[in-house]
C-alpha positions as a Markdown table, in Angstrom:
| # | Residue | x | y | z |
|---|---|---|---|---|
| 1 | Unk | 27.9 | 3.3 | 12.3 |
| 2 | Unk | 25.4 | 0.6 | 13.7 |
| 3 | Unk | 26.5 | -2.3 | 15.3 |
| 4 | Unk | 24.0 | -4.6 | 17.5 |
| 5 | Unk | 20.5 | -4.9 | 18.4 |
| 6 | Unk | 20.0 | -4.4 | 21.9 |
| 7 | Unk | 16.7 | -6.5 | 22.8 |
| 8 | Unk | 13.0 | -5.8 | 22.5 |
| 9 | Unk | 11.8 | -2.4 | 22.5 |
| 10 | Unk | 8.3 | -0.9 | 22.1 |
| 11 | Unk | 7.3 | 1.2 | 19.1 |
| 12 | Unk | 4.3 | 3.1 | 18.0 |
| 13 | Unk | 2.7 | 3.1 | 14.6 |
| 14 | Unk | 0.2 | 5.0 | 12.7 |
| 15 | Unk | -2.1 | 4.5 | 10.0 |
| 16 | Unk | -4.1 | 7.5 | 8.1 |
| 17 | Unk | -6.5 | 6.4 | 5.5 |
| 18 | Unk | -8.5 | 9.1 | 3.5 |
| 19 | Unk | -11.2 | 7.2 | 1.2 |
| 20 | Unk | -13.6 | 8.1 | -1.3 |
| 21 | Unk | -16.5 | 8.0 | 1.3 |
| 22 | Unk | -14.7 | 7.7 | 4.8 |
| 23 | Unk | -11.5 | 8.5 | 6.5 |
| 24 | Unk | -9.9 | 6.9 | 9.8 |
| 25 | Unk | -6.9 | 6.7 | 11.7 |
| 26 | Unk | -5.3 | 3.9 | 13.7 |
| 27 | Unk | -2.3 | 4.0 | 16.3 |
| 28 | Unk | -0.7 | 0.6 | 17.5 |
| 29 | Unk | 2.1 | -0.5 | 19.5 |
| 30 | Unk | 4.6 | -3.2 | 18.9 |
| 31 | Unk | 8.0 | -4.9 | 20.0 |
| 32 | Unk | 10.8 | -4.8 | 17.6 |
| 33 | Unk | 12.3 | -8.5 | 17.9 |
| 34 | Unk | 14.5 | -10.7 | 15.8 |
| 35 | Unk | 12.4 | -13.6 | 14.6 |
| 36 | Unk | 14.3 | -16.9 | 15.9 |
| 37 | Unk | 13.4 | -18.7 | 12.4 |
| 38 | Unk | 14.1 | -16.1 | 9.8 |
| 39 | Unk | 16.6 | -14.0 | 11.6 |
| 40 | Unk | 15.0 | -10.8 | 10.3 |
| 41 | Unk | 13.8 | -8.0 | 12.4 |
| 42 | Unk | 10.0 | -8.2 | 13.0 |
| 43 | Unk | 7.3 | -6.2 | 14.8 |
| 44 | Unk | 5.7 | -8.5 | 17.5 |
| 45 | Unk | 2.3 | -9.0 | 18.2 |
| 46 | Unk | 0.7 | -5.5 | 17.8 |
| 47 | Unk | -1.5 | -3.9 | 20.6 |
| 48 | Unk | -4.1 | -1.7 | 19.4 |
| 49 | Unk | -3.9 | 2.0 | 21.3 |
| 50 | Unk | -6.4 | 3.8 | 19.3 |
| 51 | Unk | -8.8 | 3.4 | 16.5 |
| 52 | Unk | -10.8 | 6.5 | 15.6 |
| 53 | Unk | -14.6 | 6.5 | 14.4 |
| 54 | Unk | -15.0 | 6.3 | 10.7 |
| 55 | Unk | -15.9 | 10.1 | 9.5 |
| 56 | Unk | -17.2 | 11.0 | 6.0 |
| 57 | Unk | -14.0 | 12.1 | 4.1 |
| 58 | Unk | -14.2 | 15.9 | 3.9 |
| 59 | Unk | -14.7 | 17.7 | 0.3 |
| 60 | Unk | -15.1 | 21.5 | -0.2 |
| 61 | Unk | -16.0 | 22.9 | -3.7 |
| 62 | Unk | -15.1 | 19.4 | -5.4 |
| 63 | Unk | -11.5 | 19.4 | -3.8 |
| 64 | Unk | -10.4 | 17.7 | -0.4 |
| 65 | Unk | -11.0 | 20.3 | 2.5 |
| 66 | Unk | -7.3 | 20.7 | 3.9 |
| 67 | Unk | -8.8 | 22.6 | 7.0 |
| 68 | Unk | -11.3 | 19.9 | 8.0 |
| 69 | Unk | -8.4 | 17.2 | 7.3 |
| 70 | Unk | -6.1 | 19.1 | 9.7 |
| 71 | Unk | -9.0 | 19.4 | 12.3 |
| 72 | Unk | -9.5 | 15.6 | 11.9 |
| 73 | Unk | -6.0 | 14.9 | 12.6 |
| 74 | Unk | -5.3 | 17.1 | 15.5 |
| 75 | Unk | -8.6 | 15.3 | 17.1 |
| 76 | Unk | -7.5 | 12.0 | 16.3 |
| 77 | Unk | -4.1 | 12.5 | 17.9 |
| 78 | Unk | -5.2 | 14.3 | 21.1 |
| 79 | Unk | -7.8 | 11.3 | 21.7 |
| 80 | Unk | -5.1 | 8.8 | 21.3 |
| 81 | Unk | -2.9 | 10.6 | 23.6 |
| 82 | Unk | 0.1 | 10.1 | 21.5 |
| 83 | Unk | 2.7 | 12.5 | 20.8 |
| 84 | Unk | 4.2 | 12.5 | 17.1 |
| 85 | Unk | 7.5 | 12.3 | 18.5 |
| 86 | Unk | 6.7 | 9.1 | 19.5 |
| 87 | Unk | 5.9 | 7.5 | 16.1 |
| 88 | Unk | 8.4 | 5.1 | 14.5 |
| 89 | Unk | 6.5 | 3.9 | 11.4 |
| 90 | Unk | 3.4 | 4.2 | 9.8 |
| 91 | Unk | 1.4 | 5.4 | 6.7 |
| 92 | Unk | -1.0 | 8.1 | 5.1 |
| 93 | Unk | -2.8 | 7.2 | 1.8 |
| 94 | Unk | -5.4 | 9.0 | -0.2 |
| 95 | Unk | -7.6 | 6.5 | -2.4 |
| 96 | Unk | -10.2 | 6.1 | -5.0 |
| 97 | Unk | -12.1 | 9.3 | -5.8 |
| 98 | Unk | -10.2 | 11.2 | -3.2 |
| 99 | Unk | -7.0 | 10.5 | -4.7 |
| 100 | Unk | -8.1 | 12.1 | -8.2 |
| 101 | Unk | -8.8 | 15.3 | -6.7 |
| 102 | Unk | -6.0 | 18.0 | -7.5 |
| 103 | Unk | -4.8 | 18.7 | -4.1 |
| 104 | Unk | -4.4 | 15.0 | -3.1 |
| 105 | Unk | -0.8 | 14.6 | -3.4 |
| 106 | Unk | -0.4 | 18.1 | -1.4 |
| 107 | Unk | -2.5 | 17.1 | 1.2 |
| 108 | Unk | -0.8 | 13.8 | 1.9 |
| 109 | Unk | 2.8 | 15.5 | 1.8 |
| 110 | Unk | 1.2 | 18.0 | 4.4 |
| 111 | Unk | -0.2 | 15.4 | 6.6 |
| 112 | Unk | 3.1 | 13.2 | 6.7 |
| 113 | Unk | 5.2 | 16.6 | 7.6 |
| 114 | Unk | 2.5 | 17.2 | 10.7 |
| 115 | Unk | 2.4 | 13.7 | 11.9 |
| 116 | Unk | 5.8 | 12.6 | 11.2 |
| 117 | Unk | 8.5 | 12.9 | 8.6 |
| 118 | Unk | 9.2 | 9.2 | 9.0 |
| 119 | Unk | 5.9 | 7.6 | 7.4 |
| 120 | Unk | 5.2 | 7.1 | 3.7 |
| 121 | Unk | 2.5 | 9.4 | 2.2 |
| 122 | Unk | 1.0 | 8.7 | -1.1 |
| 123 | Unk | -2.2 | 9.4 | -3.0 |
| 124 | Unk | -3.2 | 7.4 | -6.1 |
| 125 | Unk | -1.0 | 4.2 | -5.6 |
| 126 | Unk | -3.4 | 1.7 | -6.6 |
| 127 | Unk | -1.2 | -1.5 | -6.2 |
| 128 | Unk | 0.2 | -0.3 | -2.9 |
| 129 | Unk | -3.4 | -0.1 | -1.5 |
| 130 | Unk | -4.0 | -3.5 | -2.8 |
| 131 | Unk | -1.1 | -4.7 | -1.0 |
| 132 | Unk | -2.1 | -2.9 | 2.1 |
| 133 | Unk | -5.5 | -3.8 | 2.1 |
| 134 | Unk | -4.7 | -7.6 | 1.9 |
| 135 | Unk | -1.8 | -7.3 | 4.7 |
| 136 | Unk | -4.6 | -5.8 | 7.0 |
| 137 | Unk | -7.2 | -8.0 | 6.0 |
| 138 | Unk | -6.3 | -11.4 | 5.1 |
| 139 | Unk | -2.6 | -11.9 | 6.0 |
| 140 | Unk | -3.2 | -14.1 | 8.9 |
| 141 | Unk | -5.8 | -16.3 | 7.3 |
| 142 | Unk | -3.1 | -16.7 | 4.5 |
| 143 | Unk | -0.5 | -17.8 | 6.6 |
| 144 | Unk | -2.8 | -20.0 | 8.8 |
| 145 | Unk | -3.7 | -22.1 | 5.5 |
| 146 | Unk | -0.4 | -21.7 | 3.4 |
| 147 | Unk | -1.9 | -24.3 | 1.0 |
| 148 | Unk | -4.6 | -21.9 | -0.2 |
| 149 | Unk | -4.5 | -19.0 | -2.2 |
| 150 | Unk | -6.3 | -15.7 | -1.1 |
| 151 | Unk | -7.9 | -13.3 | -3.2 |
| 152 | Unk | -8.8 | -10.1 | -1.3 |
| 153 | Unk | -11.3 | -7.9 | -3.2 |
| 154 | Unk | -10.9 | -4.5 | -1.1 |
| 155 | Unk | -14.3 | -2.5 | -2.5 |
| 156 | Unk | -14.6 | 1.0 | -1.5 |
| 157 | Unk | -16.1 | 4.1 | -2.7 |
| 158 | Unk | -14.1 | 4.6 | -6.2 |
| 159 | Unk | -12.2 | 1.6 | -6.7 |
| 160 | Unk | -11.9 | -2.2 | -6.3 |
| 161 | Unk | -8.3 | -3.4 | -5.7 |
| 162 | Unk | -7.7 | -7.3 | -5.9 |
| 163 | Unk | -4.9 | -8.9 | -4.4 |
| 164 | Unk | -3.8 | -12.6 | -4.7 |
| 165 | Unk | -1.3 | -14.0 | -2.2 |
| 166 | Unk | 0.0 | -17.4 | -1.0 |
| 167 | Unk | 1.1 | -18.3 | 2.4 |
| 168 | Unk | 1.4 | -14.3 | 3.1 |
| 169 | Unk | 3.4 | -13.5 | 0.1 |
| 170 | Unk | 1.6 | -11.2 | -2.3 |
| 171 | Unk | 1.9 | -12.5 | -6.1 |
| 172 | Unk | -0.5 | -10.2 | -8.0 |
| 173 | Unk | -2.4 | -7.2 | -7.6 |
| 174 | Unk | -4.5 | -4.7 | -9.8 |
| 175 | Unk | -7.2 | -1.9 | -9.6 |
| 176 | Unk | -10.6 | -1.4 | -11.3 |
| 177 | Unk | -12.9 | 1.6 | -11.3 |
| 178 | Unk | -15.8 | -0.1 | -9.5 |
| 179 | Unk | -16.9 | 1.1 | -6.1 |
| 180 | Unk | -20.1 | 2.6 | -4.5 |
| 181 | Unk | -19.7 | 6.2 | -4.8 |
| 182 | Unk | -19.4 | 6.9 | -8.6 |
| 183 | Unk | -23.0 | 7.8 | -8.1 |
| 184 | Unk | -24.3 | 9.6 | -5.1 |
| 185 | Unk | -27.8 | 10.3 | -3.8 |
| 186 | Unk | -29.6 | 11.9 | -1.3 |
| 187 | Unk | -29.2 | 9.5 | 1.6 |
| 188 | Unk | -32.7 | 7.4 | 2.0 |
| 189 | Unk | -33.4 | 7.8 | -1.6 |
| 190 | Unk | -32.1 | 7.3 | -5.2 |
| 191 | Unk | -32.5 | 11.1 | -6.0 |
| 192 | Unk | -29.4 | 11.6 | -7.7 |
| 193 | Unk | -27.0 | 14.2 | -6.6 |
| 194 | Unk | -23.6 | 13.6 | -8.3 |
| 195 | Unk | -22.1 | 11.2 | -11.1 |
| 196 | Unk | -18.3 | 10.8 | -11.3 |
| 197 | Unk | -16.6 | 11.0 | -14.5 |
| 198 | Unk | -16.3 | 7.0 | -14.5 |
| 199 | Unk | -19.6 | 6.9 | -13.6 |
| 200 | Unk | -20.6 | 9.0 | -16.7 |
| 201 | Unk | -18.6 | 6.6 | -18.9 |
| 202 | Unk | -20.4 | 3.7 | -17.6 |
| 203 | Unk | -23.8 | 5.2 | -18.2 |
| 204 | Unk | -22.8 | 6.0 | -21.7 |
| 205 | Unk | -22.0 | 2.4 | -22.2 |
| 206 | Unk | -25.3 | 0.9 | -20.7 |
| 207 | Unk | -27.1 | 3.3 | -22.7 |
| 208 | Unk | -28.8 | 4.9 | -19.4 |
| 209 | Unk | -29.8 | 8.6 | -19.1 |
| 210 | Unk | -30.0 | 9.9 | -15.7 |
| 211 | Unk | -30.5 | 13.3 | -14.8 |
| 212 | Unk | -28.8 | 15.1 | -11.5 |
| 213 | Unk | -31.7 | 16.2 | -9.0 |
| 214 | Unk | -34.4 | 13.3 | -10.2 |
| 215 | Unk | -35.1 | 10.0 | -9.0 |
| 216 | Unk | -33.6 | 6.9 | -10.5 |
| 217 | Unk | -35.4 | 3.9 | -11.7 |
| 218 | Unk | -34.7 | 0.4 | -9.6 |
| 219 | Unk | -34.3 | -0.8 | -13.3 |
| 220 | Unk | -31.3 | 1.5 | -13.8 |
| 221 | Unk | -29.8 | 0.9 | -10.4 |
| 222 | Unk | -30.0 | -2.8 | -10.9 |
| 223 | Unk | -28.1 | -2.4 | -14.4 |
| 224 | Unk | -25.3 | -0.6 | -12.7 |
| 225 | Unk | -24.9 | -2.8 | -9.7 |
| 226 | Unk | -25.0 | -5.7 | -12.0 |
| 227 | Unk | -22.4 | -4.6 | -14.3 |
| 228 | Unk | -20.2 | -4.1 | -11.5 |
| 229 | Unk | -20.8 | -7.8 | -10.0 |
| 230 | Unk | -20.0 | -9.2 | -13.5 |
| 231 | Unk | -16.7 | -7.2 | -13.5 |
| 232 | Unk | -16.0 | -8.5 | -9.8 |
| 233 | Unk | -16.9 | -11.9 | -11.1 |
| 234 | Unk | -14.4 | -11.6 | -14.0 |
| 235 | Unk | -11.6 | -10.6 | -11.7 |
| 236 | Unk | -11.8 | -13.6 | -9.5 |
| 237 | Unk | -12.5 | -16.2 | -12.4 |
| 238 | Unk | -9.2 | -14.5 | -14.5 |
| 239 | Unk | -11.9 | -13.5 | -17.5 |
| 240 | Unk | -9.6 | -11.2 | -18.8 |
| 241 | Unk | -11.7 | -10.9 | -22.1 |
| 242 | Unk | -14.2 | -9.4 | -20.3 |
| 243 | Unk | -11.9 | -6.4 | -19.6 |
| 244 | Unk | -10.9 | -6.2 | -23.0 |
| 245 | Unk | -14.3 | -5.6 | -24.2 |
| 246 | Unk | -15.3 | -2.2 | -24.6 |
| 247 | Unk | -17.8 | -2.2 | -21.6 |
| 248 | Unk | -15.3 | -3.5 | -19.4 |
| 249 | Unk | -12.2 | -1.4 | -20.8 |
| 250 | Unk | -12.9 | 1.8 | -19.0 |
| 251 | Unk | -13.3 | -0.1 | -15.6 |
| 252 | Unk | -9.3 | -1.1 | -15.5 |
| 253 | Unk | -6.6 | 0.9 | -13.9 |
| 254 | Unk | -4.4 | -2.0 | -13.2 |
| 255 | Unk | -4.8 | -5.2 | -14.9 |
| 256 | Unk | -5.1 | -8.0 | -12.3 |
| 257 | Unk | -3.8 | -11.5 | -14.1 |
| 258 | Unk | -2.8 | -14.2 | -11.8 |
| 259 | Unk | -2.4 | -17.7 | -12.6 |
| 260 | Unk | -5.4 | -19.5 | -13.5 |
| 261 | Unk | -4.9 | -22.4 | -11.6 |
| 262 | Unk | -4.3 | -20.1 | -8.4 |
| 263 | Unk | -7.7 | -18.4 | -9.0 |
| 264 | Unk | -9.5 | -21.6 | -9.2 |
| 265 | Unk | -8.3 | -22.9 | -5.8 |
| 266 | Unk | -8.5 | -19.4 | -4.2 |
| 267 | Unk | -10.5 | -18.4 | -1.1 |
| 268 | Unk | -12.0 | -14.8 | -1.4 |
| 269 | Unk | -12.2 | -12.2 | 1.4 |
| 270 | Unk | -13.5 | -8.6 | 1.2 |
| 271 | Unk | -12.6 | -5.5 | 2.8 |
| 272 | Unk | -13.3 | -1.8 | 2.2 |
| 273 | Unk | -16.6 | -0.2 | 3.0 |
| 274 | Unk | -18.5 | -2.6 | 1.0 |
| 275 | Unk | -16.4 | -5.5 | 2.5 |
| 276 | Unk | -17.4 | -4.2 | 6.0 |
| 277 | Unk | -21.0 | -4.1 | 5.1 |
| 278 | Unk | -20.9 | -7.8 | 3.7 |
| 279 | Unk | -19.6 | -9.3 | 6.8 |
| 280 | Unk | -22.1 | -7.4 | 8.7 |
| 281 | Unk | -25.0 | -8.5 | 6.3 |
| 282 | Unk | -23.5 | -12.2 | 6.7 |
| 283 | Unk | -23.6 | -12.1 | 10.5 |
| 284 | Unk | -26.6 | -10.5 | 11.3 |
| 285 | Unk | -28.8 | -10.5 | 8.1 |
| 286 | Unk | -29.5 | -6.8 | 8.4 |
| 287 | Unk | -28.3 | -3.8 | 6.6 |
| 288 | Unk | -28.8 | 0.1 | 6.9 |
| 289 | Unk | -31.9 | 1.5 | 5.0 |
| 290 | Unk | -31.5 | 2.5 | 1.2 |
| 291 | Unk | -28.7 | 4.3 | 0.4 |
| 292 | Unk | -28.0 | 5.1 | 3.9 |
| 293 | Unk | -24.2 | 6.4 | 3.2 |
| 294 | Unk | -25.6 | 8.3 | 0.0 |
| 295 | Unk | -24.1 | 5.9 | -2.5 |
| 296 | Unk | -24.7 | 2.4 | -3.9 |
| 297 | Unk | -22.7 | 0.5 | -1.4 |
| 298 | Unk | -25.8 | -1.4 | 0.4 |
| 299 | Unk | -26.9 | -2.1 | -3.4 |
| 300 | Unk | -23.6 | -3.3 | -4.2 |
| 301 | Unk | -23.3 | -5.6 | -1.0 |
| 302 | Unk | -26.8 | -7.2 | -1.5 |
| 303 | Unk | -25.7 | -8.3 | -5.1 |
| 304 | Unk | -22.5 | -9.6 | -4.1 |
| 305 | Unk | -24.1 | -11.6 | -1.4 |
| 306 | Unk | -26.4 | -13.3 | -4.1 |
| 307 | Unk | -23.2 | -14.3 | -6.3 |
| 308 | Unk | -22.4 | -17.9 | -5.9 |
| 309 | Unk | -18.8 | -17.0 | -7.4 |
| 310 | Unk | -18.1 | -14.1 | -5.0 |
| 311 | Unk | -19.4 | -15.6 | -1.9 |
| 312 | Unk | -18.0 | -18.9 | -2.1 |
| 313 | Unk | -15.8 | -18.4 | 0.9 |
| 314 | Unk | -17.6 | -15.7 | 2.8 |
| 315 | Unk | -18.7 | -17.7 | 5.7 |
| 316 | Unk | -15.7 | -20.0 | 6.0 |
| 317 | Unk | -12.8 | -17.5 | 6.0 |
| 318 | Unk | -13.9 | -14.3 | 7.8 |
| 319 | Unk | -11.0 | -11.9 | 8.7 |
| 320 | Unk | -10.1 | -10.8 | 12.0 |
| 321 | Unk | -11.2 | -7.0 | 11.3 |
| 322 | Unk | -14.1 | -8.1 | 9.1 |
| 323 | Unk | -13.1 | -5.7 | 6.2 |
| 324 | Unk | -11.7 | -2.6 | 8.2 |
| 325 | Unk | -8.2 | -3.3 | 6.2 |
| 326 | Unk | -6.3 | -0.5 | 4.6 |
| 327 | Unk | -5.9 | 1.6 | 7.9 |
| 328 | Unk | -4.6 | -1.6 | 9.7 |
| 329 | Unk | -2.3 | -2.4 | 6.7 |
| 330 | Unk | -0.8 | 1.2 | 6.9 |
| 331 | Unk | -0.2 | 0.9 | 10.7 |
| 332 | Unk | 1.2 | -2.6 | 10.9 |
| 333 | Unk | 2.6 | -3.3 | 7.5 |
| 334 | Unk | 3.3 | -0.2 | 5.6 |
| 335 | Unk | 7.0 | -0.2 | 6.5 |
| 336 | Unk | 9.6 | -3.3 | 6.3 |
| 337 | Unk | 12.3 | -3.2 | 8.9 |
| 338 | Unk | 15.9 | -3.1 | 8.2 |
| 339 | Unk | 18.6 | -5.4 | 9.9 |
| 340 | Unk | 21.2 | -3.9 | 12.1 |
| 341 | Unk | 24.3 | -4.3 | 10.4 |
| 342 | Unk | 23.8 | -1.2 | 8.6 |
| 343 | Unk | 26.5 | 1.3 | 6.7 |
| 344 | Unk | 25.1 | 4.8 | 7.7 |
| 345 | Unk | 27.8 | 7.1 | 8.1 |
| 346 | Unk | 25.2 | 9.9 | 8.7 |
| 347 | Unk | 22.2 | 8.8 | 10.7 |
| 348 | Unk | 21.3 | 12.4 | 11.9 |
| 349 | Unk | 20.1 | 12.9 | 7.9 |
| 350 | Unk | 17.5 | 10.6 | 8.3 |
| 351 | Unk | 14.5 | 10.1 | 7.7 |
| 352 | Unk | 15.1 | 10.5 | 3.7 |
| 353 | Unk | 12.2 | 10.3 | 1.3 |
| 354 | Unk | 11.1 | 9.5 | -2.0 |
| 355 | Unk | 14.2 | 8.1 | -3.6 |
| 356 | Unk | 13.4 | 6.5 | -7.0 |
| 357 | Unk | 14.8 | 3.0 | -7.5 |
| 358 | Unk | 16.8 | 3.5 | -10.4 |
| 359 | Unk | 18.3 | -0.2 | -10.9 |
| 360 | Unk | 18.2 | -3.8 | -9.7 |
| 361 | Unk | 21.8 | -5.2 | -9.8 |
| 362 | Unk | 23.1 | -8.8 | -9.3 |
| 363 | Unk | 26.7 | -8.6 | -7.5 |
| 364 | Unk | 28.3 | -10.1 | -10.7 |
| 365 | Unk | 26.9 | -6.9 | -12.8 |
| 366 | Unk | 29.3 | -5.8 | -15.1 |
| 367 | Unk | 30.9 | -2.3 | -15.2 |
| 368 | Unk | 28.7 | -1.0 | -17.8 |
| 369 | Unk | 25.0 | -2.0 | -15.9 |
| 370 | Unk | 26.9 | -0.3 | -12.9 |
| 371 | Unk | 27.7 | 2.8 | -14.8 |
| 372 | Unk | 24.3 | 3.4 | -15.9 |
| 373 | Unk | 22.8 | 2.6 | -12.5 |
| 374 | Unk | 25.2 | 5.3 | -11.3 |
| 375 | Unk | 24.2 | 7.7 | -14.1 |
| 376 | Unk | 20.5 | 7.6 | -13.5 |
| 377 | Unk | 20.9 | 7.9 | -9.6 |
| 378 | Unk | 22.8 | 11.4 | -10.4 |
| 379 | Unk | 20.2 | 12.8 | -12.5 |
| 380 | Unk | 17.8 | 12.6 | -9.6 |
| 381 | Unk | 16.7 | 15.5 | -7.6 |
| 382 | Unk | 16.5 | 13.6 | -4.0 |
| 383 | Unk | 18.8 | 10.7 | -4.4 |
| 384 | Unk | 18.7 | 7.3 | -5.9 |
| 385 | Unk | 18.5 | 3.8 | -4.9 |
| 386 | Unk | 19.9 | 0.7 | -6.1 |
| 387 | Unk | 18.6 | -2.8 | -5.4 |
| 388 | Unk | 21.1 | -5.5 | -5.1 |
| 389 | Unk | 19.7 | -9.0 | -5.9 |
| 390 | Unk | 21.0 | -12.7 | -5.4 |
| 391 | Unk | 21.0 | -15.5 | -7.3 |
| 392 | Unk | 18.6 | -18.4 | -5.9 |
| 393 | Unk | 18.8 | -16.4 | -2.6 |
| 394 | Unk | 22.0 | -18.0 | -1.9 |
| 395 | Unk | 24.6 | -15.9 | 0.5 |
| 396 | Unk | 27.5 | -14.7 | -1.6 |
| 397 | Unk | 31.2 | -15.2 | -0.8 |
| 398 | Unk | 33.5 | -12.5 | 0.5 |
| 399 | Unk | 35.1 | -12.2 | -2.8 |
| 400 | Unk | 32.0 | -11.7 | -4.7 |
| 401 | Unk | 31.0 | -8.9 | -2.0 |
| 402 | Unk | 34.4 | -7.3 | -2.3 |
| 403 | Unk | 34.7 | -7.4 | -6.1 |
| 404 | Unk | 31.0 | -5.5 | -6.2 |
| 405 | Unk | 31.9 | -3.0 | -3.6 |
| 406 | Unk | 35.2 | -1.9 | -5.5 |
| 407 | Unk | 33.5 | -1.8 | -8.7 |
| 408 | Unk | 31.1 | 0.2 | -7.4 |
| 409 | Unk | 33.6 | 2.7 | -5.7 |
| 410 | Unk | 35.4 | 3.0 | -8.6 |
| 411 | Unk | 32.3 | 4.1 | -10.8 |
| 412 | Unk | 31.2 | 6.4 | -8.2 |
| 413 | Unk | 34.6 | 8.1 | -8.0 |
| 414 | Unk | 34.8 | 8.5 | -11.9 |
| 415 | Unk | 31.4 | 9.9 | -12.4 |
| 416 | Unk | 31.8 | 12.7 | -10.0 |
| 417 | Unk | 28.6 | 11.8 | -8.1 |
| 418 | Unk | 27.4 | 14.8 | -6.0 |
| 419 | Unk | 28.8 | 14.5 | -2.5 |
| 420 | Unk | 25.6 | 15.5 | -0.5 |
| 421 | Unk | 23.3 | 13.5 | -3.2 |
| 422 | Unk | 22.1 | 10.3 | -1.1 |
| 423 | Unk | 22.7 | 6.9 | -2.9 |
| 424 | Unk | 21.0 | 4.2 | -1.2 |
| 425 | Unk | 21.9 | 0.4 | -1.6 |
| 426 | Unk | 19.3 | -2.2 | -0.4 |
| 427 | Unk | 20.8 | -5.4 | 0.4 |
| 428 | Unk | 18.8 | -8.6 | 1.1 |
| 429 | Unk | 21.2 | -10.3 | 3.5 |
| 430 | Unk | 23.1 | -9.1 | 6.8 |
| 431 | Unk | 26.0 | -7.5 | 4.4 |
| 432 | Unk | 25.1 | -4.0 | 4.0 |
| 433 | Unk | 28.2 | -2.8 | 6.3 |
| 434 | Unk | 30.3 | -4.8 | 4.1 |
| 435 | Unk | 29.2 | -3.5 | 0.8 |
| 436 | Unk | 29.0 | 0.2 | 2.0 |
| 437 | Unk | 32.6 | 0.1 | 3.3 |
| 438 | Unk | 34.0 | -1.2 | 0.3 |
| 439 | Unk | 31.9 | 1.0 | -2.1 |
| 440 | Unk | 32.8 | 4.0 | 0.1 |
| 441 | Unk | 36.3 | 2.8 | 0.1 |
| 442 | Unk | 36.0 | 2.7 | 4.0 |
| 443 | Unk | 34.6 | 6.2 | 4.1 |
| 444 | Unk | 37.2 | 7.9 | 2.1 |
| 445 | Unk | 35.1 | 8.7 | -1.1 |
| 446 | Unk | 33.1 | 12.0 | -0.9 |
| 447 | Unk | 29.7 | 10.4 | -1.3 |
| 448 | Unk | 26.6 | 10.2 | 0.8 |
| 449 | Unk | 26.4 | 6.4 | 0.3 |
| 450 | Unk | 24.0 | 4.4 | 2.8 |
| 451 | Unk | 23.5 | 0.4 | 2.7 |
| 452 | Unk | 20.3 | -0.9 | 4.7 |
| 453 | Unk | 20.2 | -4.8 | 4.9 |
| 454 | Unk | 18.0 | -7.5 | 5.3 |
| 455 | Unk | 15.4 | -5.7 | 3.6 |
| 456 | Unk | 12.8 | -8.0 | 1.5 |
| 457 | Unk | 12.1 | -7.3 | -2.1 |
| 458 | Unk | 9.0 | -5.5 | -3.1 |
| 459 | Unk | 8.1 | -4.4 | -6.9 |
| 460 | Unk | 8.0 | -0.8 | -6.2 |
| 461 | Unk | 9.3 | 2.4 | -7.9 |
| 462 | Unk | 10.2 | 4.6 | -4.9 |
| 463 | Unk | 11.6 | 4.0 | -1.3 |
| 464 | Unk | 11.8 | 6.1 | 1.9 |
| 465 | Unk | 13.7 | 5.5 | 5.0 |
| 466 | Unk | 12.6 | 6.5 | 8.5 |
| 467 | Unk | 14.5 | 7.5 | 11.5 |
| 468 | Unk | 16.5 | 5.1 | 13.2 |
| 469 | Unk | 15.2 | 3.2 | 16.5 |
| 470 | Unk | 17.3 | 0.8 | 18.4 |
| 471 | Unk | 19.8 | 0.4 | 15.6 |
| 472 | Unk | 16.7 | -0.6 | 13.2 |
| 473 | Unk | 15.5 | 1.6 | 10.2 |
| 474 | Unk | 11.5 | 1.5 | 8.9 |
| 475 | Unk | 11.9 | 1.1 | 5.1 |
| 476 | Unk | 8.9 | 2.4 | 3.1 |
| 477 | Unk | 8.2 | 1.1 | -0.6 |
| 478 | Unk | 5.4 | 2.8 | -2.8 |
| 479 | Unk | 4.8 | 3.1 | -6.6 |
| 480 | Unk | 3.9 | -0.6 | -6.5 |
| 481 | Unk | 4.0 | -2.3 | -9.5 |
């Protein structure tokens, strides 16, 4: 059982981002500390320990190349001088076109196992990518000007991931198949080498016929890029009808539909490979030569720079990392920190991964709702998670906590819940130990119950817990929606 946080302690965090075009790693250090205003555990001002050079994401025979990825990972760790056992939190994510490869999920899991079981690992989680990109690119700007909404457009090789945030809090996210690498060329030319499935669909809709191995006309390139820019402008203006039309429908993976008033007032920031190019172009007026990266990134960057709608904030609000967002978001913001009044009878079982969030229960939930939640958790393979919610964020009274805990204990006992299957309660305030104690009948029930407190709510489908550090646990959410 955990008792008290014992003061500042330094921890290491890692981010590994494998995108459609490039991959990179970042390792940072920060102190665990309690915010005197919110009373929540937080990571203090991070110090960058290591940032790798970007490499081309390795593909072989149409799939991600496991051997090359492992070699890169070993090289990054060796260059950083960090031992995997030192890592407290972080994440690995495979995004865009790379996430569509058949072996993407297996590689994400493999990398997590090699680096540290206590990090989140996911492929093709578009809203999580949007969330991470905003946190890594626009968080500080958003907090510095809390009255202004910010839209971050994370434009990579395969997708554009928009997110809207106000005062650092993300309220809406989405994902669209707008990216630089749906059409690949011989670098320095427009000789077409490869077209993605989404690119093929776009060619049909635009009535274009391009042939692999042949030079594409400037007119064809302009039509493709112009169509992408129209889609980006529709995102930031809230023109949902554009994506409802047949031409725009195939671009939408997760719809981005924020409040119209927020869109009108919003500043726009950019991240991803195209975002990096855009800030470079704004600062210097220079770009690499035609298709220097073998895709449409440079053309897309120029077209965005010519859009008054998209560039209305480009020179006024410049992110600290100038577009290099996802890997920063992974390292610095992939985990929430628990409080330290936890109910955790068996901390040696940590980390636990991939628990589905089966229900959200208020403390006054009736017996039937609690029963359904326990039945859903019982049917899972890895265990399940129940999110406890509070009305108006008000701190509950002792009788309310006791009543809920006792109802939960009765339901667990009657259900015959498997004794080894993890059952996690996520608690918004510092009453995790109280809830866990009543729900387990002070440890007498044969149930593997955990209660982790002071964890902010996220719209997610799954949660994982990392290992304990100084009575604090990193908590990871994914399957964002």
